[in-house]
N, C-alpha and C positions, 0 to 999 in steps of 0.2 A: 941797485938790484939783489943783490947779493943780501947787502942788510935785510930787505925787506922778507927775504929766504928763509933768513935766521927766524925771525921775530915770528913767524909764521910757524916753522919749527919749532918753537920755545912755545906756543901758542898752544900747540896741539899735545904736546908732551905734558903743560899743564893740568888740560883739561884728560887725559887718559890717569894720572894721577890721582886728580880729584876723583874719579870716578873709582879707582880700586880703593881709596880711601872710604868713599861710603861703603863699597861693597862690603867693605873690613866690620861696617858698623853693626851691632848685633838686632836683629830684626824682633821688633815686641811680638810675644807671644800672644796670639790670637784667644779672645777667651775661651775657655771651653764651655762644651755642650752643657758641663755639670753645674758649671759656674749658673751660665744664664739659664737654666731651670732652676737654679736655686733663689736666681733674683726673681724671677716669675713669680714663684710660691711666695715668697716676701711681699712682693706687691702686691699679689693678689691677696693675703692674710691681712695686711696695709688696708685695703680696699675694704674688707670684710667689714673689718674693725670700723674706720670711719664711717661707714654707712651705718653701721648700729650705733655707734654713738650719735649721729645725727638723729636717729628715731628716737633715740630715749631722751636728746635736749628735747626735743620737739613734746615728747609726752611731759615732760618735767616743768616747761613753760605752758602747756594747757592746763597743769594742774593749778599753776600760777593765778593763772589767770581766773582761773575756776571760782579759786580763792577770794579774789578778788571782786568777783561777780557776787559772789554769795555777801562779802560785808554791805554791799549796796543795796543788798536787798534788804539786808537785817535793821541799816539805815531806815531803807524806805518804806518798809511795812510798820516804823515802829512812829512815822514821821508822821506831818500833816503835807497837804497840798491838792489841787483839783486832779490833776494827771499823773496821781500817784500810781494807781491799777497800771494805767499803761506802762508806766517806768518800770514796775514789779515784772508785767508779761515780758517786757521787752529782756531784762536782766536774764530772769528764770528761762527762757526761751534758748538763749545763749548757753547760759547755763547746760541745757540739755543737750543741746550741739555740739559743744565742745565735749562733754564726757562722753555723745555718741564718736567724736573723730578720736578720740583719746582710747577708746577701748579698739576702734580697727587699727591704729598706732599698735599698741600691744601686741594684738594678735601678727600683725605684721613683723616686728620683733620676734617674738616667740618663733614664727615660722622660720626666720632668716636663723635664729639659736640654733635651730631643728637640725638644718641644711649646713651649718658653718661645720667647719673642720675645728673652726676656735673653742677650746673649753671653757665656756662662761658661768661657770656656774654663779659666782658672784651676780653678774649681771643678772641670773635669774633668778637670786634672790630679790635682786632691788626690784624684779618687774613683779613677783610677788606681793611686794610692798604697796608698789603702786594699784596692783588690784584691789587690795586691800584698802585703801583709800578711796579708789572709785568705789567700791563697793559702800563703805559710811559716806560718802558725797551722796548719793543715790537713796540712801537711808533719811537724809536729811530733808532731802527733796521734797520726800514723799512727806516727811514732816512738815514741813513747811507749808504745803498743800492742805494739808487739816488747819494749821493755825489761817490760812490764807480765809478760809470756807468758814473759820469760827469767826472770821471779823467779817464775813457776808462781802469778801472781792473776792467775788469766783472769775477765774480768769478759763473761761473754754480753750485756748491754747495750754494751757497749762497742764489742763488736765491729758490733753491729747500726748503732748510733752511726754509726761510723766508714763503715760499707758502703755505709748509707742517704745520708753525705754524698758519697763519691766518686762513688755513681750521680749525686746533684745537680748536683754538678761536671763532670761527663760531660753532663748532659743539659742544662745550661745552657752547656756548650761548644757543643755541636751545634747548640742552639737560637740560639746567638750568630752561627756561622757559618753556619746557615741562612736568618736574616734578612742578615745581609751578603751571601750571595749573589743573595738577592731582593733588595735594594737596588741592587747592582751590575748583577743583569740591567736593571731597572727605568731605570736610571741610564743604560746603554749603549741602549736602547729609548727614551727620551727625546732622547739628543744622536744617533740614526739618520735618516737624510735618506737620499734615493735622483737623480739625476740625470740626463740624457739629451741629449744634441744632436746634431741631425740636419737633413738636408736633410727639405722638405715629404713630398718622397716617401719615403724613410724612415721619416718620422713616422706619415706615414698607413697604410703597410703595416704598421704595429705598431699599429694604432687607436688612436694615441695624441693624433690629431687626426683626427676623423670630421666631416664636414660644416662643417669650419671651426672645430669644437671642441675645447676642447684635455682630456684626461683625464675624458669626460664616458661612455664606455661600458667596456667589456672589454678595456682596454688592457694590452698584454703587459707585464708588471711584470720581468718576467726580460731586457727590455732596458736597464733603469734601471741603474746602477753605484751600491752602496750604500757609504755613505760615512759616518764619525763626525766629525759638524760643530765637536766642540772640535780635530782635530786638520786636518781639510781647512778650508781659508779660500780655498784658489786653485784654480781649473778652467781650463784649458787648454783653448780652443775651437778651436784649428787651423785656422782662417780668417779670411778679411778681413771678414764681414759677419755679424754675429751681434745678435740681438733674444731677449729673453725672454718665452716665452708664459705663462708661470704668472706668477702676482702677487706682486710681492715689495718692500717697503719701499725706495723710491727711494734713501734717506738711507742706508739699512745694506750696497750695495754699490755698486763701481764698475766697468764696462765700460772697460778699457784697452788698447793693441797693443803687443806685444813687440818686439824688435830686427827681426821679421821679416814684421810691419807685422799680425801675426794676432792678435787678441782673446783677452786673458784677464781671465776674472771673476775680483774680488777681493772678498771676502766680508768686509765690517770691523766687522760687527756680528753675528754668527752667531747670536746668539738673536733678535734683531728681523728677521732675514731669514726665517729656520726658521718664524718665527711664523705666518706665513698659511698657508704650507703645508709639508709636509714632501718635495713632490716638485717638482725643479726642471726644465722643460723649457726648452731653446735651441734656435731656428730659426739654422740656418746654412747657408752655397750653398758 
């Protein structure tokens, strides 16, 4: 009985010692939030790149099969055979459809690039080259129709496909021009600002200052000068006394005097300067 008790005590002691040893072992640090966020960003960029490269591979494969189909058409139109016209029709229809698919894939990839945080300058150049290839192939398709018409191999499906293709190209160009125009208008609006400088009396007369407050009521916007903030980074104030009444970050501009001791406002950081207000009011004497 005593031996059994001794063995039990030894067993408990062994368990306690083992637990102590385990408690002494360093605990592995949990992955930090920053590490997880960094991994997530990397994985997201990997997914974006893989997706875009997959689309690019589809476009390249499409161009390859178009070239192969063009070779088949060349052999057919110069050869003999009862089913020549039907085979040409099938091949040309295939080419036109494949071109349409490639146009859609290019548009998709361009959209992905615009929305992506990945810098893809080289990819954009590659896409531009593919667009030029498709444009050239469309010219060749048009030339093929003229050759077939001359040989009295008239294929109505070919006419329809080419006409539809030309319509699609025209629509794409129109849509692209409209998007470019919209982007340019938005860009111009984002980079437009207005400024005015004048004495307190002049600013009050235009409701720019009312009861000591600036731009609070119906002020005369026509009294302001419109500028492009990307172009105009200096404003001559033609006064030996000048102070800004609108709020702009102090580290984004400097007020300095010219040779005539008159103040000139120099905007060192246009984006920061105009971030608080697109209207600038300067009080001069």
